[in-house]
C-alpha positions as CSV (number, residue, x, y, z in Angstrom):
1,X,183.7,119.2,91.5
2,X,185.6,117.9,88.5
3,X,187.5,115.5,90.6
4,X,184.3,114.2,92.2
5,X,182.6,113.7,88.9
6,X,185.6,112.0,87.3
7,X,185.9,109.6,90.3
8,X,182.3,108.6,89.8
9,X,182.7,107.6,86.2
10,X,181.8,104.0,85.5
11,X,184.2,102.0,83.4
12,X,182.6,99.6,80.9
13,X,184.4,96.8,79.2
14,X,184.2,96.1,75.5
15,X,181.8,93.2,76.0
16,X,180.6,91.1,73.1
17,X,177.1,92.0,72.2
18,X,174.4,89.4,72.2
19,X,172.9,88.5,68.8
20,X,169.8,90.6,69.7
21,X,169.4,93.1,72.5
22,X,166.4,92.9,74.7
23,X,163.3,94.1,72.7
24,X,162.3,97.7,73.5
25,X,163.1,101.4,72.8
26,X,166.1,103.3,74.1
27,X,165.8,107.1,74.2
28,X,168.9,109.3,73.8
29,X,168.5,113.1,74.1
30,X,170.7,116.2,74.5
31,X,173.8,117.6,73.0
32,X,173.5,118.9,69.5
33,X,177.2,118.4,69.1
34,X,176.7,114.7,69.7
35,X,173.5,114.1,67.6
36,X,175.1,113.1,64.4
37,X,177.4,110.7,66.2
38,X,174.6,109.1,68.3
39,X,172.5,108.7,65.2
40,X,175.3,106.9,63.4
41,X,175.7,104.6,66.5
42,X,171.9,104.0,66.5
43,X,171.8,103.1,62.8
44,X,174.6,100.6,63.1
45,X,173.3,99.2,66.4
46,X,169.8,98.7,65.1
47,X,171.1,96.8,62.0
48,X,172.6,94.3,64.4
49,X,169.7,94.4,66.8
50,X,166.4,94.9,64.9
51,X,164.2,94.2,67.9
52,X,165.5,97.4,69.6
53,X,164.7,100.9,68.5
54,X,167.1,103.8,69.4
55,X,165.5,107.2,69.3
56,X,168.0,110.1,69.2
57,X,167.0,113.8,69.5
58,X,169.0,117.0,70.2
59,X,168.0,120.2,72.0
60,X,171.3,120.8,73.9
61,X,173.1,119.3,76.8
62,X,171.0,121.1,79.3
63,X,167.8,119.8,77.7
64,X,169.1,116.2,77.7
65,X,170.1,116.4,81.4
66,X,166.7,118.0,82.3
67,X,165.0,115.1,80.5
68,X,167.1,112.6,82.5
69,X,166.0,114.3,85.7
70,X,162.3,114.2,84.6
71,X,162.6,110.5,83.7
72,X,161.8,111.1,80.0
73,X,165.1,109.8,78.5
74,X,167.3,106.8,79.2
75,X,170.5,108.5,78.2
76,X,171.4,112.2,78.3
77,X,174.1,113.3,75.8
78,X,176.2,116.1,77.1
79,X,179.2,118.0,75.8
80,X,179.9,119.4,79.3
81,X,180.2,117.9,82.7
82,X,177.0,117.7,84.7
83,X,176.4,120.5,87.1
84,X,176.1,119.9,90.9
85,X,172.4,120.9,91.0
86,X,171.7,118.5,88.1
87,X,173.6,115.7,89.8
88,X,171.9,116.4,93.2
89,X,168.5,116.2,91.5
90,X,169.2,112.9,89.9
91,X,170.6,111.5,93.1
92,X,167.5,112.5,95.0
93,X,165.2,111.0,92.3
94,X,167.1,107.7,91.9
95,X,168.6,107.3,95.4
96,X,172.0,106.9,93.8
97,X,174.5,109.1,92.1
98,X,174.2,109.4,88.3
99,X,176.4,107.3,86.0
100,X,178.8,109.3,83.8
101,X,180.7,107.9,80.9
102,X,183.1,109.5,78.4
103,X,182.2,108.1,75.0
104,X,184.2,110.3,72.6
105,X,186.6,113.3,72.7
106,X,186.3,116.6,70.9
107,X,188.2,119.8,70.3
108,X,185.9,122.8,70.5
109,X,186.6,124.6,67.3
110,X,186.3,128.3,66.2
111,X,185.2,128.8,62.6
112,X,185.7,131.7,60.2
113,X,184.7,132.2,56.6
114,X,187.1,130.5,54.2
115,X,187.9,134.0,52.7
116,X,189.2,135.2,56.1
117,X,193.0,135.4,56.1
118,X,193.3,134.9,59.9
119,X,194.7,131.4,60.6
120,X,195.1,131.3,64.4
121,X,194.1,133.2,67.5
122,X,195.0,132.9,71.1
123,X,192.4,132.0,73.8
124,X,192.8,135.6,75.0
125,X,192.0,137.0,71.5
126,X,188.9,134.8,71.3
127,X,187.8,135.9,74.7
128,X,188.2,139.6,73.7
129,X,186.1,139.0,70.6
130,X,183.3,137.3,72.5
131,X,183.3,139.8,75.3
132,X,183.0,142.6,72.7
133,X,186.3,144.1,73.5
134,X,187.7,143.4,70.0
135,X,185.3,144.3,67.3
136,X,187.4,144.6,64.1
137,X,189.4,141.9,62.3
138,X,192.3,144.2,61.8
139,X,193.0,144.1,65.5
140,X,193.8,140.3,65.3
141,X,195.7,140.3,62.0
142,X,192.7,140.3,59.5
143,X,191.3,142.9,57.2
144,X,189.6,146.1,58.3
145,X,186.1,144.8,58.8
146,X,183.7,144.4,61.7
147,X,183.7,141.0,63.4
148,X,180.3,139.3,63.4
149,X,180.3,136.8,66.2
150,X,177.8,133.8,66.4
151,X,177.1,131.9,69.6
152,X,174.9,129.1,70.8
153,X,171.9,129.1,73.1
154,X,172.6,128.8,76.8
155,X,171.2,125.3,77.0
156,X,174.1,124.2,74.9
157,X,177.0,122.3,76.5
158,X,179.3,124.0,74.0
159,X,178.1,127.4,75.1
160,X,178.9,126.5,78.7
161,X,182.3,125.1,77.8
162,X,183.2,128.3,75.9
163,X,181.9,130.5,78.6
164,X,183.9,128.6,81.3
165,X,187.1,127.9,79.4
166,X,187.4,130.9,77.0
167,X,185.5,133.7,78.6
168,X,186.5,132.8,82.2
169,X,182.9,132.7,83.3
170,X,182.0,136.2,82.0
171,X,178.9,136.8,79.8
172,X,179.0,136.8,76.1
173,X,178.7,140.3,74.5
174,X,175.1,141.1,73.5
175,X,176.3,141.5,69.9
176,X,177.0,137.7,69.7
177,X,174.1,136.3,67.7
178,X,172.5,133.2,69.3
179,X,171.8,130.3,66.9
180,X,170.0,127.1,67.7
181,X,172.7,124.5,66.8
182,X,176.2,124.0,65.6
183,X,175.0,123.4,62.0
184,X,173.3,126.8,62.0
185,X,176.5,128.4,63.3
186,X,178.5,126.8,60.5
187,X,175.9,127.8,57.9
188,X,175.9,131.4,59.1
189,X,179.7,131.7,59.1
190,X,179.9,130.1,55.6
191,X,177.6,132.9,54.3
192,X,179.0,135.9,56.4
193,X,182.6,136.7,55.3
194,X,183.3,138.6,58.6
195,X,181.7,135.9,60.8
196,X,183.1,133.8,63.6
197,X,181.4,130.9,65.4
198,X,182.2,127.8,67.4
199,X,181.2,124.2,67.8
200,X,182.4,120.6,67.7
201,X,185.3,119.6,65.4
202,X,183.0,117.3,63.4
203,X,181.0,120.2,62.1
204,X,183.9,122.1,60.5
205,X,182.9,121.6,56.9
206,X,182.6,124.4,54.3
207,X,184.4,127.0,56.5
208,X,187.9,127.5,57.9
209,X,188.9,126.0,61.3
210,X,191.1,128.4,63.3
211,X,194.1,127.0,65.1
212,X,194.7,128.1,68.7
213,X,198.0,129.8,69.6
214,X,199.9,128.8,72.7
215,X,203.2,130.6,73.1
216,X,205.1,130.4,69.7
217,X,203.0,127.5,68.4
218,X,199.6,127.1,66.9
219,X,197.6,123.9,67.3
220,X,194.7,122.6,65.1
221,X,191.9,120.5,66.7
222,X,193.4,117.3,65.3
223,X,193.3,113.8,66.7
224,X,196.9,114.0,67.8
225,X,196.6,117.4,69.4
226,X,193.4,116.6,71.2
227,X,194.7,113.2,72.5
228,X,198.0,114.8,73.7
229,X,196.3,117.7,75.3
230,X,198.2,120.2,73.2
231,X,195.0,121.6,71.8
232,X,193.8,123.9,74.7
233,X,190.1,123.5,74.1
234,X,189.8,119.7,74.2
235,X,186.9,118.1,76.0
236,X,185.1,114.8,76.6
237,X,181.7,114.0,75.2
238,X,179.5,112.2,77.8
239,X,176.6,109.8,78.2
240,X,174.8,110.4,81.5
241,X,172.4,107.9,83.1
242,X,170.2,108.1,86.1
243,X,171.2,104.6,87.1
244,X,173.6,101.8,86.1
245,X,172.7,100.6,82.6
246,X,171.1,97.3,82.0
247,X,169.5,95.4,79.1
248,X,169.3,97.2,75.8
249,X,170.7,100.4,77.3
250,X,173.8,98.7,78.3
251,X,174.0,96.8,75.0
252,X,173.9,100.2,73.1
253,X,176.6,101.7,75.4
254,X,178.8,98.7,75.0
255,X,178.4,99.0,71.2
256,X,179.4,102.7,71.3
257,X,182.5,101.8,73.2
258,X,183.4,98.8,71.1
259,X,186.0,98.9,68.3
260,X,183.2,99.3,65.8
261,X,181.6,102.1,67.7
262,X,184.8,104.0,68.3
263,X,185.6,103.6,64.6
264,X,182.3,105.5,63.9
265,X,183.6,108.3,66.2
266,X,186.5,108.8,63.9
267,X,184.4,108.6,60.8
268,X,182.0,111.3,62.1
269,X,185.0,113.6,62.8
270,X,185.5,113.2,66.6
271,X,188.2,111.3,68.4
272,X,187.9,107.9,70.1
273,X,188.3,107.4,73.9
274,X,189.8,103.9,73.4
């Protein structure tokens, strides 16, 4: 499926924006990972194009893709690839395959409290923690204390990514506490000295970001490691559309992919695609 989706991506050039985009409102909904980034894009775009209003809301990748299928958003933000059922639904609704576009890159990051002495874990160790097989920090090089895992709701694209790429498709342990957004996960870990959580790289503030071990090396979710593929939990952040963009929707996407828009990606804490 991945090959099919990637082959359907539409490449957009870095076109020069008109002085003012077509008057109207563009709705952008979905991934909580991408909300801050999309809001920054919207603010910068609207300064240049005051006749256009960009409305950005979160709720999770699944929520954004559901809104796209229902025709209640222009752009769905997603931190995961679209599922076949979602794609089929959009194709049936619009008589054409959905448009998919990578607008930024991210390294899914696991966070611990800044007092935790653990610096790096393997994907296998992370899997064991979130499956409930490893329940004490001493078993992974930490102090003798129970591990308190935090997770995301199942509508989250980050939840799906971790389930697929860390847990191998298995279910999270029931002990993993579900929280309604990456900011909530970071806040919980910052207050719980035995906590661990996960989210986008841009949210890693006030806590410690774990490196991920591969063989004899450990890799941080840095721009260089994400770009090179050395960081094993790298991913694309997507815009999905039900049809080819036009008017103010295309102008906003062109801005997001422009040098100025990609500079905002870096400022927010993610990594540019250009």
